[in-house]
KEPAMAR-240647 format. One record per residue: x, y, z of N, C-alpha, C in turn; residue in one letter. Coordinates in pm, 1 decimal, padded with zeros to 6 digits. Example, Ala and Ser with C-alpha at 12.3 -4.5 7.8 and 13.67 -1.06 7.14 Angstrom:
residues 2
(atom (01319.0, -00569.0, 00780.0), (01230.0, -00450.0, 00780.0), (01320.0, -00330.0, 00780.0), "A")
(atom (01285.0, -00225.0, 00708.0), (01367.0, -00106.0, 00714.0), (01290.0, 00003.0, 00787.0), "S")
END
This chain:
residues 79
(atom (09865.7, 11979.7, 09588.9), (09742.9, 11905.6, 09613.8), (09735.5, 11872.8, 09762.0), "M")
(atom (09615.8, 11891.4, 09816.5), (09593.2, 11855.6, 09956.4), (09587.3, 11702.5, 09967.4), "K")
(atom (09631.9, 11649.9, 10079.8), (09623.4, 11505.3, 10101.7), (09474.6, 11460.8, 10104.3), "E")
(atom (09385.9, 11546.3, 10146.3), (09242.9, 11512.8, 10150.0), (09187.7, 11482.0, 10010.2), "S")
(atom (09253.8, 11533.7, 09907.2), (09211.3, 11508.6, 09770.8), (09235.8, 11364.7, 09728.1), "A")
(atom (09312.4, 11292.7, 09806.7), (09338.5, 11150.2, 09774.6), (09222.2, 11060.5, 09806.0), "L")
(atom (09118.2, 11115.8, 09867.1), (09006.3, 11030.0, 09914.4), (08875.4, 11072.9, 09848.5), "Y")
(atom (08807.8, 10972.4, 09790.8), (08679.2, 10996.6, 09727.3), (08576.9, 11044.0, 09830.7), "A")
(atom (08494.4, 11137.3, 09788.5), (08390.3, 11192.2, 09874.6), (08258.2, 11170.9, 09804.1), "K")
(atom (08166.2, 11101.4, 09871.5), (08037.2, 11064.9, 09808.1), (07924.6, 11128.4, 09886.0), "I")
(atom (07836.2, 11194.1, 09813.3), (07712.6, 11248.4, 09871.5), (07598.4, 11186.3, 09793.9), "V")
(atom (07506.9, 11121.3, 09860.8), (07394.8, 11055.7, 09796.4), (07268.2, 11074.6, 09876.9), "E")
(atom (07155.5, 11065.5, 09807.8), (07026.5, 11080.5, 09873.4), (06989.5, 10947.3, 09940.6), "W")
(atom (06939.9, 10956.2, 10060.9), (06893.5, 10834.7, 10133.6), (06741.9, 10843.6, 10147.5), "S")
(atom (06675.6, 10751.9, 10077.4), (06527.8, 10745.0, 10091.1), (06487.3, 10714.0, 10232.3), "E")
(atom (06561.1, 10624.1, 10294.7), (06529.1, 10581.5, 10431.7), (06534.1, 10699.3, 10527.8), "E")
(atom (06639.2, 10780.2, 10514.7), (06660.3, 10894.1, 10606.6), (06599.0, 11024.0, 10557.8), "D")
(atom (06562.4, 11026.1, 10428.9), (06506.1, 11147.2, 10367.6), (06599.6, 11268.5, 10378.3), "Q")
(atom (06727.3, 11238.7, 10350.4), (06826.7, 11345.4, 10349.7), (06949.8, 11298.9, 10270.3), "C")
(atom (07039.4, 11392.6, 10244.7), (07166.3, 11358.5, 10181.6), (07263.3, 11304.5, 10283.4), "Y")
(atom (07339.8, 11204.4, 10245.6), (07439.6, 11142.5, 10334.7), (07573.5, 11150.0, 10266.0), "V")
(atom (07672.3, 11201.7, 10339.6), (07808.4, 11210.6, 10289.7), (07899.7, 11109.0, 10355.1), "G")
(atom (07986.4, 11049.2, 10272.6), (08081.1, 10954.6, 10328.0), (08212.8, 10953.9, 10245.3), "S")
(atom (08315.3, 10901.1, 10306.5), (08443.9, 10887.0, 10239.4), (08494.9, 10746.5, 10266.8), "S")
(atom (08448.5, 10650.7, 10186.0), (08483.8, 10509.7, 10210.2), (08634.8, 10489.7, 10223.1), "P")
(atom (08673.4, 10409.0, 10320.0), (08813.7, 10378.9, 10341.9), (08882.0, 10474.8, 10434.6), "G")
(atom (08820.9, 10591.2, 10460.3), (08885.4, 10690.1, 10546.8), (08795.8, 10725.7, 10664.9), "L")
(atom (08668.7, 10758.7, 10636.5), (08575.2, 10803.5, 10737.9), (08462.4, 10704.3, 10748.7), "V")
(atom (08451.0, 10638.0, 10861.7), (08341.0, 10545.0, 10881.9), (08234.1, 10623.0, 10957.7), "Y")
(atom (08125.1, 10645.8, 10891.6), (08023.3, 10736.2, 10939.3), (08017.7, 10848.3, 10836.2), "G")
(atom (08003.6, 10970.4, 10878.7), (08004.5, 11078.8, 10784.8), (07915.8, 11191.6, 10833.5), "G")
(atom (07839.9, 11249.0, 10742.9), (07753.1, 11361.0, 10776.4), (07624.6, 11349.8, 10695.2), "C")
(atom (07525.6, 11428.2, 10732.9), (07399.1, 11424.8, 10660.9), (07329.5, 11559.3, 10675.6), "H")
(atom (07230.9, 11584.1, 10586.0), (07155.4, 11707.9, 10586.1), (07065.1, 11715.2, 10469.1), "G")
(atom (06985.8, 11825.1, 10463.2), (06889.8, 11841.9, 10355.5), (06943.2, 11916.8, 10238.3), "T")
(atom (07060.7, 11980.8, 10252.5), (07119.5, 12060.0, 10145.2), (07243.0, 11983.3, 10093.7), "D")
(atom (07235.8, 11938.6, 09968.0), (07344.1, 11854.9, 09910.5), (07479.1, 11925.1, 09910.1), "E")
(atom (07481.5, 12052.9, 09879.2), (07607.5, 12125.3, 09875.6), (07663.1, 12143.7, 10014.7), "I")
(atom (07580.0, 12173.8, 10112.5), (07626.0, 12191.5, 10249.7), (07684.0, 12059.3, 10302.1), "A")
(atom (07618.8, 11946.9, 10268.4), (07669.5, 11816.5, 10310.7), (07807.0, 11789.4, 10250.5), "V")
(atom (07824.2, 11821.7, 10121.0), (07954.5, 11801.5, 10059.5), (08059.2, 11887.5, 10124.1), "F")
(atom (08029.2, 12013.6, 10151.3), (08124.3, 12102.5, 10214.8), (08162.2, 12051.0, 10354.0), "E")
(atom (08063.7, 12004.0, 10429.1), (08091.9, 11948.3, 10562.2), (08180.3, 11822.0, 10550.1), "E")
(atom (08148.7, 11739.3, 10451.3), (08224.9, 11616.1, 10429.2), (08370.0, 11650.6, 10396.6), "L")
(atom (08393.0, 11748.3, 10313.1), (08531.1, 11789.9, 10280.5), (08605.3, 11831.5, 10405.6), "C")
(atom (08537.5, 11906.1, 10490.5), (08597.3, 11950.7, 10616.4), (08630.0, 11831.1, 10705.9), "H")
(atom (08540.8, 11732.9, 10714.9), (08558.9, 11612.9, 10795.6), (08679.9, 11535.4, 10743.0), "I")
(atom (08689.1, 11522.6, 10611.6), (08802.3, 11448.9, 10552.9), (08933.7, 11518.6, 10583.6), "V")
(atom (08937.5, 11651.5, 10570.4), (09060.0, 11726.9, 10603.2), (09096.5, 11708.3, 10749.1), "E")
(atom (09000.4, 11716.0, 10839.1), (09027.8, 11698.0, 10981.4), (09076.1, 11557.5, 11012.0), "E")
(atom (09017.4, 11458.7, 10943.2), (09059.0, 11319.4, 10965.6), (09202.9, 11296.2, 10922.3), "T")
(atom (09239.1, 11351.5, 10807.3), (09379.3, 11339.2, 10759.4), (09473.1, 11407.3, 10856.6), "V")
(atom (09435.2, 11523.5, 10911.0), (09518.2, 11594.6, 11006.9), (09534.3, 11513.5, 11134.7), "A")
(atom (09427.1, 11448.5, 11180.1), (09434.0, 11364.9, 11300.2), (09528.6, 11245.5, 11280.7), "L")
(atom (09522.4, 11185.0, 11161.4), (09616.8, 11076.3, 11134.3), (09759.4, 11127.2, 11146.2), "Y")
(atom (09786.5, 11244.8, 11092.3), (09922.5, 11301.0, 11095.6), (09965.8, 11331.2, 11241.7), "R")
(atom (09877.5, 11394.2, 11319.7), (09907.9, 11426.7, 11459.9), (09935.6, 11301.8, 11539.2), "V")
(atom (09857.2, 11195.0, 11513.7), (09875.6, 11070.4, 11586.2), (09991.0, 10986.9, 11534.3), "D")
(atom (10052.0, 11029.4, 11422.6), (10165.9, 10955.0, 11365.0), (10126.0, 10825.4, 11299.0), "G")
(atom (10000.6, 10813.1, 11262.3), (09950.2, 10692.4, 11197.3), (09958.7, 10704.8, 11046.0), "K")
(atom (09984.5, 10596.6, 10977.2), (09985.3, 10600.0, 10831.1), (09840.9, 10615.7, 10778.6), "P")
(atom (09824.1, 10694.6, 10672.4), (09693.0, 10711.1, 10613.3), (09652.4, 10583.7, 10538.5), "L")
(atom (09522.0, 10555.9, 10532.7), (09474.5, 10442.4, 10455.1), (09507.5, 10463.2, 10307.6), "P")
(atom (09503.8, 10359.4, 10226.0), (09527.1, 10376.0, 10080.9), (09431.7, 10475.9, 10021.5), "P")
(atom (09476.7, 10555.6, 09926.7), (09389.0, 10654.9, 09858.6), (09273.0, 10584.1, 09789.6), "P")
(atom (09162.1, 10658.1, 09780.7), (09044.5, 10602.3, 09710.4), (09004.4, 10687.1, 09588.9), "T")
(atom (09067.1, 10801.9, 09570.2), (09036.8, 10884.4, 09452.5), (09126.3, 10842.6, 09334.1), "S")
(atom (09092.7, 10888.2, 09217.8), (09171.5, 10860.7, 09098.7), (09146.7, 10722.5, 09043.3), "G")
(atom (09040.1, 10661.1, 09085.9), (09010.1, 10525.6, 09035.5), (08901.4, 10527.2, 08930.2), "R")
(atom (08862.3, 10648.3, 08889.5), (08765.5, 10665.7, 08777.7), (08632.0, 10596.2, 08804.6), "D")
(atom (08582.9, 10610.1, 08928.1), (08456.3, 10546.3, 08966.3), (08341.8, 10590.9, 08877.5), "Y")
(atom (08336.1, 10718.2, 08844.3), (08220.5, 10770.2, 08766.8), (08207.9, 10698.0, 08632.7), "A")
(atom (08319.3, 10682.7, 08560.2), (08310.9, 10615.5, 08433.4), (08284.9, 10464.9, 08447.1), "N")
(atom (08337.5, 10406.6, 08550.7), (08313.6, 10265.4, 08572.3), (08167.5, 10241.3, 08606.2), "K")
(atom (08104.5, 10331.0, 08679.7), (07963.1, 10314.5, 08714.3), (07875.9, 10330.9, 08590.3), "M")
(atom (07912.7, 10412.7, 08495.3), (07836.5, 10431.1, 08375.3), (07827.1, 10300.7, 08296.8), "Q")
(atom (07932.4, 10221.2, 08301.0), (07933.3, 10093.4, 08229.8), (07843.7, 09989.6, 08297.0), "N")
(atom (07813.7, 10009.7, 08423.8), (07729.9, 09915.5, 08498.9), (07582.3, 09943.0, 08471.4), "V")
(atom (07548.7, 10071.5, 08461.8), (07408.4, 10113.1, 08448.3), (07350.3, 10076.3, 08314.1), "A")
END
């Protein structure tokens, strides 16, 4: 498993920006955006992989993982 898989990747539509916005809370502050949802997700995955690599090169510890917390099922119970 890649270390980048330890981090949740979220792509959502922004009414304000009229585009898809990708983010990885806890790891990437900022993210990417665009009009194609799949392209935004692919770019976000690349950004997360690069960010993990930069942490390793700089010798910094990675932030706590955010994946594996079953967010999708927890959100269903809220709706």
